[in-house]
VOBA-1610 file (N, C-alpha, C; in pm, whole numbers, padded with zeros to 5 digits, always signed):
BEGIN
Met+00932+04314-02710Met+00937+04177-02664Met+00799+04114-02684Asp+00797+03997-02743Asp+00673+03927-02770Asp+00680+03788-02710Thr+00564+03728-02690Thr+00560+03596-02628Thr+00458+03506-02694Ile+00487+03379-02689Ile+00396+03276-02736Ile+00385+03173-02623Val+00263+03146-02578Val+00240+03046-02474Val+00195+02917-02542Ile+00258+02808-02506Ile+00223+02678-02561Ile+00105+02625-02479Gln-00011+02625-02539Gln-00136+02596-02468Gln-00142+02456-02411Ser-00074+02360-02469Ser-00081+02223-02421Ser+00011+02196-02301Lys+00088+02296-02259Lys+00182+02280-02148Lys+00129+02351-02024His+00162+02298-01906His+00120+02355-01778His+00187+02490-01757Arg+00107+02590-01721Arg+00156+02724-01690Arg+00170+02734-01538Pro+00292+02751-01485Pro+00310+02753-01340Pro+00255+02880-01275Ala+00237+02873-01144Ala+00185+02988-01069Ala+00277+03110-01080Ser+00405+03088-01100Ser+00501+03198-01109Ser+00492+03273-01242Asp+00410+03225-01335Asp+00404+03288-01467Asp+00353+03430-01463Asp+00256+03460-01378Asp+00203+03597-01370Asp+00311+03695-01327Ser+00392+03658-01227Ser+00498+03749-01182Ser+00606+03763-01289Leu+00636+03656-01361Leu+00732+03663-01470Leu+00681+03757-01581Ala+00554+03746-01616Ala+00496+03832-01719Ala+00502+03979-01677Arg+00476+04007-01550Arg+00486+04145-01501Arg+00630+04194-01505Leu+00724+04110-01462Leu+00866+04146-01461Leu+00913+04186-01601Leu+00873+04111-01702Leu+00918+04136-01838Leu+00826+04229-01917Gly+00712+04264-01858Gly+00619+04353-01928Gly+00548+04285-02044Leu+00521+04156-02029Leu+00452+04080-02133Leu+00302+04102-02117Ser+00239+04158-02217Ser+00098+04190-02202Ser+00005+04100-02281Lys+00051+04047-02394Lys-00037+03960-02472Lys+00044+03860-02550Asp-00021+03749-02580Asp+00042+03645-02661Asp+00025+03681-02808Ile+00121+03638-02888Ile+00112+03660-03032Ile+00108+03525-03102Asp+00066+03525-03226Asp+00059+03401-03303Asp+00184+03379-03389Asp+00245+03489-03434Asp+00357+03478-03528Asp+00455+03591-03501Ala+00582+03558-03488Ala+00682+03660-03457Ala+00813+03632-03531Glu+00805+03620-03660Glu+00922+03584-03739Glu+01031+03690-03739Asp+00998+03816-03712Asp+01096+03924-03721Asp+01187+03936-03600Leu+01158+03866-03493Leu+01240+03878-03372Leu+01370+03802-03389Thr+01477+03856-03331Thr+01609+03801-03356Thr+01659+03703-03251Met+01616+03715-03128Met+01665+03631-03020Met+01546+03570-02946Trp+01554+03440-02919Trp+01445+03367-02854Trp+01494+03296-02728Phe+01412+03295-02625Phe+01440+03208-02510Phe+01312+03144-02463Gly+01326+03023-02407Gly+01211+02948-02358Gly+01204+02955-02206Ile+01084+02947-02153Ile+01062+02944-02009Ile+01010+02806-01974Glu+01077+02740-01880Glu+01036+02605-01838Glu+00940+02610-01720Asn+00851+02511-01715Asn+00766+02492-01598Asn+00835+02395-01501Glu+00767+02357-01394Glu+00826+02270-01292Glu+00864+02132-01345Ser+00802+02091-01454Ser+00830+01960-01514Ser+00944+01964-01614Gly+01002+02081-01633Gly+01112+02095-01728Gly+01066+02109-01872Glu+00936+02136-01892Glu+00881+02156-02026Glu+00876+02306-02056Ile+00913+02343-02176Ile+00901+02483-02215Ile+00754+02511-02242Tyr+00697+02606-02167Tyr+00557+02640-02181Tyr+00538+02779-02242Arg+00645+02859-02244Arg+00636+02995-02298Arg+00765+03023-02373Val+00752+03090-02487Val+00868+03132-02566Val+00860+03284-02576Val+00974+03350-02554Val+00980+03496-02559Val+01081+03537-02666Gly+01041+03630-02750Gly+01128+03683-02854Gly+01166+03826-02824Val+01293+03858-02846Val+01346+03992-02816Val+01415+04046-02941Asn+01391+04173-02972Asn+01458+04237-03085Asn+01596+04284-03045Gly+01697+04237-03113Gly+01834+04285-03093Gly+01907+04220-02979Ile+02036+04206-02997Ile+02121+04141-02897Ile+02128+04222-02768Ala+02133+04354-02776Ala+02142+04437-02656Ala+02019+04419-02567Asn+01901+04419-02627Asn+01778+04398-02549Asn+01771+04257-02493Tyr+01820+04161-02570Tyr+01823+04022-02525Tyr+01912+04008-02401Val+02033+04061-02407Val+02126+04054-02294Val+02067+04126-02172Lys+02007+04242-02193Lys+01945+04318-02085Lys+01832+04237-02019Thr+01751+04170-02101Thr+01640+04091-02049Thr+01690+03973-01966Leu+01792+03902-02015Leu+01845+03788-01939Leu+01910+03834-01809Lys+01976+03949-01810Lys+02033+04004-01687Lys+01923+04037-01588Gln+01815+04094-01636Gln+01700+04127-01551Gln+01643+03999-01487Leu+01634+03893-01563Leu+01584+03766-01509Leu+01680+03709-01405Arg+01809+03710-01435Arg+01909+03660-01337Arg+01904+03742-01209Asp+01896+03874-01221Asp+01890+03961-01104Asp+01766+03934-01019Ala+01659+03887-01084Ala+01534+03856-01013Ala+01537+03715-00955Gly+01648+03641-00975Gly+01661+03509-00917Gly+01629+03392-01008Tyr+01605+03419-01135Tyr+01579+03310-01229Tyr+01710+03250-01275Trp+01709+03120-01307Trp+01825+03050-01357Trp+01819+03055-01509Val+01930+03093-01573Val+01933+03108-01719Val+02045+03022-01775Glu+02010+02937-01873Glu+02109+02856-01943Glu+02115+02902-02088Ser+02231+02950-02130Ser+02249+02991-02270Ser+02268+02868-02357Leu+02216+02877-02479Leu+02223+02767-02575Leu+02289+02815-02704Glu+02340+02723-02782Glu+02393+02754-02915Glu+02278+02742-03015Ala+02226+02854-03061Ala+02117+02853-03159Ala+02180+02847-03297Glu+02175+02729-03357Glu+02244+02708-03484Glu+02157+02731-03607Val+02027+02741-03588Val+01938+02766-03702Val+01847+02884-03668Pro+01802+02959-03768Pro+01712+03071-03741Pro+01586+03024-03668Gly+01546+03099-03568Gly+01427+03067-03491Gly+01451+02972-03375Ala+01573+02922-03360Ala+01603+02831-03249Ala+01617+02910-03119Leu+01600+02841-03007Leu+01613+02906-02877Leu+01759+02940-02849His+01781+03059-02793His+01914+03103-02754His+01940+03080-02605Ala+01833+03056-02529Ala+01847+03031-02385Ala+01720+02966-02334Val+01734+02903-02215Val+01621+02847-02143Val+01624+02907-02003Val+01508+02950-01954Val+01497+03013-01822Val+01412+02924-01733Met+01457+02906-01609Met+01385+02825-01509Met+01348+02915-01394Ala+01228+02897-01343Ala+01179+02976-01230Ala+01270+02961-01110Lys+01282+03067-01033Lys+01365+03065-00912Lys+01312+02961-00815Gly+01405+02901-00742Gly+01368+02805-00640Gly+01348+02664-00690Asp+01369+02640-00819Asp+01351+02504-00871Asp+01466+02416-00823Ala+01435+02310-00755Ala+01535+02222-00694Ala+01622+02152-00797Arg+01575+02138-00920Arg+01655+02071-01022Arg+01782+02149-01057Arg+01788+02277-01026Arg+01902+02360-01064Arg+01998+02384-00949Leu+01972+02324-00835Leu+02060+02345-00719Leu+02175+02249-00719
//
């Protein structure tokens, strides 16, 4: 699993716990080989982090792990290579209630 943080977007306080939960240790610059992508939204609804996962099984396992931890996950139709397959919102966000 690899991650890219969008530097111009606000990184919420919950990002450290999310990174620990998923075992994200460092940001990468290029990850073209990854097959499934999901974005992480901040409190403003902006995607500030993108995570790439190898293989559908690992992708499904990762999204289940996030749901079990209380994160809200919205699946998307990724119609082009490199498009997001899901968007994840931090737990407790009032916009999702």
